N, CA, C and O of each residue as an XYZ file, in Angstrom:
352
protein
N      70.374     28.019    -20.953
C      71.150     27.123    -19.769
C      71.019     28.025    -18.672
O      71.630     29.094    -18.666
N      70.005     27.548    -17.420
C      69.642     27.908    -16.394
C      70.751     27.559    -15.167
O      71.575     26.652    -15.285
N      70.661     28.279    -14.168
C      71.422     28.112    -13.101
C      70.457     27.785    -11.977
O      69.625     28.677    -11.817
N      70.345     26.804    -11.197
C      69.420     26.558    -10.544
C      70.281     25.958     -9.169
O      71.117     25.055     -9.161
N      69.653     26.988     -7.730
C      70.499     26.155     -6.697
C      69.521     25.180     -5.867
O      68.349     25.440     -5.599
N      70.326     23.826     -5.455
C      69.782     22.866     -5.149
C      70.277     22.516     -3.507
O      71.439     22.683     -3.137
N      69.219     22.023     -2.644
C      69.828     22.056     -1.079
C      69.760     20.612     -0.528
O      68.953     19.717     -0.779
N      70.792     20.636      0.260
C      71.076     18.984      0.643
C      70.541     18.652      1.771
O      70.796     17.612      2.379
N      69.758     19.522      2.122
C      69.292     19.549      3.539
C      69.084     17.872      4.179
O      69.624     17.368      5.164
N      67.969     17.192      3.085
C      67.639     15.901      3.658
C      68.410     14.797      3.909
O      68.340     13.823      4.660
N      69.278     15.275      2.954
C      70.735     14.101      3.084
C      71.466     14.456      4.366
O      71.761     13.532      5.125
N      71.759     15.602      4.655
C      72.307     16.250      6.343
C      71.508     15.422      7.183
O      71.935     14.697      8.083
N      70.303     15.575      6.829
C      69.155     15.501      8.227
C      69.496     13.553      8.365
O      69.893     12.963      9.370
N      69.284     13.162      7.475
C      69.740     11.348      7.308
C      71.032     11.425      7.739
O      71.339     10.484      8.471
N      71.738     12.080      7.572
C      73.183     11.585      7.647
C      73.373     11.856      9.721
O      73.908     11.003     10.430
N      72.886     12.982     10.184
C      72.731     13.024     11.681
C      71.825     12.350     12.011
O      71.806     12.201     13.233
N      70.724     11.657     11.284
C      69.673     11.134     12.413
C      68.648     11.930     12.886
O      68.080     11.593     13.925
N      68.223     13.213     12.130
C      67.508     13.846     12.806
C      66.258     14.324     11.763
O      66.534     14.622     10.601
N      64.909     14.373     12.247
C      63.863     15.081     11.721
C      63.601     16.553     11.515
O      64.116     17.379     12.270
N      63.037     16.807     10.798
C      62.812     18.108     10.379
C      62.306     18.852     11.729
O      62.869     19.881     12.102
N      61.187     18.273     12.466
C      60.929     19.002     13.606
C      61.780     19.158     14.739
O      61.514     19.838     15.730
N      62.976     18.393     14.512
C      63.959     18.295     15.717
C      64.971     19.362     15.223
O      65.737     19.947     15.988
N      64.921     19.550     14.006
C      65.916     20.523     14.004
C      65.075     21.868     13.617
O      65.888     22.786     13.508
N      64.046     22.217     13.426
C      63.299     23.382     13.652
C      63.065     23.755     14.916
O      62.588     24.853     15.204
N      63.341     22.990     15.640
C      63.317     23.277     17.448
C      64.890     23.640     17.958
O      65.206     24.655     18.578
N      65.776     22.569     17.544
C      66.929     22.873     17.629
C      67.774     24.274     17.414
O      68.498     24.768     18.278
N      67.519     24.877     15.957
C      68.103     25.632     15.258
C      67.321     26.981     15.188
O      67.719     27.994     14.611
N      66.051     26.826     15.919
C      65.001     28.065     16.174
C      64.351     28.622     14.835
O      64.126     29.829     14.739
N      64.075     27.817     13.886
C      63.767     27.890     12.640
C      62.729     27.135     12.188
O      62.670     25.916     12.030
N      61.501     28.417     11.899
C      60.111     27.932     11.418
C      60.030     26.104     10.720
O      60.924     25.726      9.962
N      59.248     25.470     10.985
C      59.204     24.261     10.816
C      59.037     24.196      9.084
O      59.614     23.390      8.355
N      58.287     25.048      8.744
C      57.582     25.563      7.138
C      59.005     25.655      6.494
O      59.438     24.996      5.549
N      59.593     26.566      7.180
C      61.239     27.388      6.340
C      61.888     25.792      6.250
O      62.020     25.423      5.083
N      62.183     25.094      6.969
C      62.925     24.040      6.758
C      62.415     22.656      6.066
O      63.230     21.799      5.724
N      61.314     22.528      5.921
C      60.265     21.764      4.974
C      60.765     22.289      3.944
O      61.679     21.678      3.389
N      60.248     23.735      3.327
C      60.640     24.214      2.054
C      62.028     24.103      1.503
O      62.216     24.091      0.287
N      63.072     24.015      2.433
C      64.362     23.866      1.881
C      64.735     22.380      1.537
O      65.348     21.928      0.570
N      64.175     21.758      2.633
C      64.405     20.329      2.159
C      63.577     19.771      0.676
O      64.045     18.970     -0.133
N      62.478     20.327      0.617
C      61.817     20.092     -0.693
C      62.402     21.096     -1.559
O      61.380     21.450     -2.146
N      63.072     21.605     -1.911
C      63.751     22.389     -2.698
C      62.327     23.367     -3.372
O      61.987     23.289     -4.552
N      61.623     24.270     -2.323
C      60.780     25.022     -2.732
C      60.656     26.435     -1.753
O      59.696     26.941     -1.173
N      61.818     26.741     -1.839
C      62.216     28.016     -1.303
C      63.148     29.074     -1.729
O      64.352     28.940     -1.511
N      62.614     30.256     -2.400
C      63.496     30.811     -3.243
C      64.567     31.896     -3.048
O      65.332     32.445     -3.841
N      64.290     32.067     -1.234
C      65.091     32.784     -0.752
C      65.324     32.124      0.583
O      64.386     31.505      1.085
N      66.792     32.213      1.378
C      67.160     31.587      2.260
C      67.782     32.562      2.990
O      68.916     32.798      2.574
N      67.259     33.549      4.422
C      68.264     34.224      5.120
C      69.331     33.773      5.556
O      69.464     32.592      5.876
N      70.231     34.626      5.633
C      71.751     33.891      6.136
C      71.632     33.735      7.871
O      72.618     33.437      8.545
N      70.583     33.928      8.332
C      70.700     33.844      9.645
C      70.272     32.319      9.681
O      70.874     31.528     10.407
N      69.347     31.980      8.976
C      68.898     30.508      8.808
C      69.952     29.718      8.247
O      69.884     28.539      8.592
N      70.858     29.989      7.527
C      71.884     28.943      7.051
C      72.903     28.950      8.149
O      73.563     27.936      8.377
N      73.071     30.139      8.894
C      74.203     29.900     10.205
C      73.345     29.123     11.114
O      74.005     28.154     11.492
N      72.130     29.116     11.651
C      71.518     28.315     12.717
C      71.759     26.977     12.187
O      72.704     26.364     12.684
N      71.125     26.452     11.332
C      71.118     25.282     10.729
C      72.513     25.113     10.490
O      72.857     24.495     11.497
N      73.601     25.281      9.748
C      75.176     25.050      9.607
C      75.489     24.717     11.450
O      76.115     23.735     11.848
N      74.953     25.667     12.252
C      75.831     25.101     13.818
C      74.982     23.948     14.061
O      75.512     22.912     14.461
N      73.925     23.993     13.898
C      73.186     22.385     14.472
C      73.857     21.354     14.104
O      74.433     20.526     14.809
N      73.742     21.443     12.587
C      74.444     20.302     11.562
C      76.062     20.242     11.709
O      76.678     19.188     11.551
N      76.482     21.073     11.923
C      78.341     21.200     12.295
C      78.579     21.476     10.687
O      79.279     20.595     10.187
N      78.308     22.130     10.095
C      78.243     22.169      8.641
C      79.561     23.087      8.581
O      79.551     24.180      9.149
N      80.520     22.703      7.994
C      81.676     23.442      7.824
C      81.843     23.960      6.069
O      82.787     24.742      5.949
N      81.466     23.807      5.383
C      81.516     24.133      4.282
C      80.328     23.909      3.537
O      79.957     22.748      3.366
N      79.455     25.187      2.910
C      78.405     25.688      2.552
C      77.983     24.740      1.551
O      76.792     24.502      1.349
N      78.995     24.150      0.870
C      78.600     23.253     -0.580
C      78.006     21.467      0.090
O      77.598     20.490     -0.537
N      78.176     21.650      1.323
C      77.530     20.633      1.924
C      76.133     20.785      2.190
O      75.370     19.822      2.259
N      75.813     21.870      2.328
C      74.451     22.562      2.321
C      73.790     22.571      0.900
O      72.827     21.818      0.753
N      74.135     23.225     -0.011
C      73.419     23.704     -1.182
C      74.654     23.785     -2.360
O      75.853     23.754     -2.083
N      74.057     23.901     -3.813
C      75.275     23.581     -4.569
C      74.298     24.667     -5.973
O      73.106     24.958     -5.885
N      74.917     24.935     -6.750
C      74.473     25.338     -7.628
C      74.873     24.648     -9.185
O      75.966     24.691     -9.748
N      73.413     23.913     -9.730
C      73.667     23.479    -10.659
C      73.193     24.003    -12.148
O      72.306     24.857    -12.160
N      73.646     23.616    -13.210
C      73.181     24.519    -14.583
C      72.300     23.294    -15.052
O      72.642     22.115    -15.152
N      70.920     23.954    -15.345
C      70.074     23.211    -16.035
C      70.072     23.285    -17.454
O      70.144     24.413    -17.943
N      70.013     22.430    -18.113
C      69.621     22.467    -19.636
C      68.006     22.630    -20.055
O      67.306     21.630    -20.216
N      67.698     23.436    -20.149
C      66.515     23.980    -20.387
C      65.503     22.827    -21.596
O      64.273     22.802    -21.578
N      66.259     22.075    -22.437
C      65.566     21.617    -23.210
C      65.263     20.095    -22.293
O      64.298     19.344    -22.434
N      66.120     19.987    -21.590
C      66.061     18.691    -20.559
C      64.962     19.081    -19.617
O      63.979     18.345    -19.538
N      65.025     19.977    -19.024
C      63.959     20.043    -18.505
C      62.718     20.354    -18.707
O      61.841     20.403    -17.844
N      62.573     20.646    -20.228
C      61.128     20.976    -21.040
C      60.761     19.068    -21.225
O      59.712     18.435    -21.105
N      61.840     18.748    -21.481
C      61.401     17.304    -21.741
C      61.059     16.373    -20.600
O      60.307     15.466    -20.956
N      61.401     16.350    -19.343
C      60.768     16.099    -17.676
C      59.677     16.471    -17.821
O      58.853     15.581    -18.032
N      59.279     17.604    -17.788
C      57.726     18.186    -17.925
C      57.025     17.624    -18.693
O      56.127     17.069    -18.061
N      56.943     17.463    -19.718
C      55.996     16.882    -20.725
C      56.128     15.193    -20.288
O      55.072     14.567    -20.386
N      57.247     14.483    -19.853
C      57.231     13.385    -19.380
C      56.190     13.252    -18.373
O      55.318     12.390    -18.478
N      56.264     14.360    -17.056
C      55.743     13.708    -16.132
C      54.371     14.644    -16.265
O      53.652     14.638    -15.265
N      53.959     15.402    -17.337
C      52.192     15.259    -17.696
C      51.937     14.223    -18.026
O      51.203     13.640    -17.229
N      52.264     13.571    -19.043
C      52.000     12.356    -19.777
C      51.776     11.386    -18.497
O      50.838     10.590    -18.445
N      52.668     11.528    -17.547
C      52.636     10.288    -16.386
C      51.313     10.447    -15.602
O      50.484      9.597    -15.279
N      51.344     11.436    -15.443
C      49.925     11.961    -14.556
C      48.647     11.801    -15.017
O      47.614     12.076    -14.407
N      48.792     11.186    -16.499
C      47.104     11.584    -16.994
C      47.028      9.636    -17.432
O      45.996      9.146    -17.890
């Protein structure tokens, strides 16, 4: 079993009716960083980025922003195989 961090930034942006570009400006965080968090394509999120985004979006609990899930590796492999078949 693998542990994976999942970010909920898109849900927060939708809730606050704000776009990635606007959040980037308000939080003074690179737009590419915001994009990568939204799409869960980031390996490390600096604490200052979490603090800036949390301030702009009024996040009181880190679990609103991110969570750790346990991924069953066999299910993950099955999804990859299914996705590869669909692409063909």
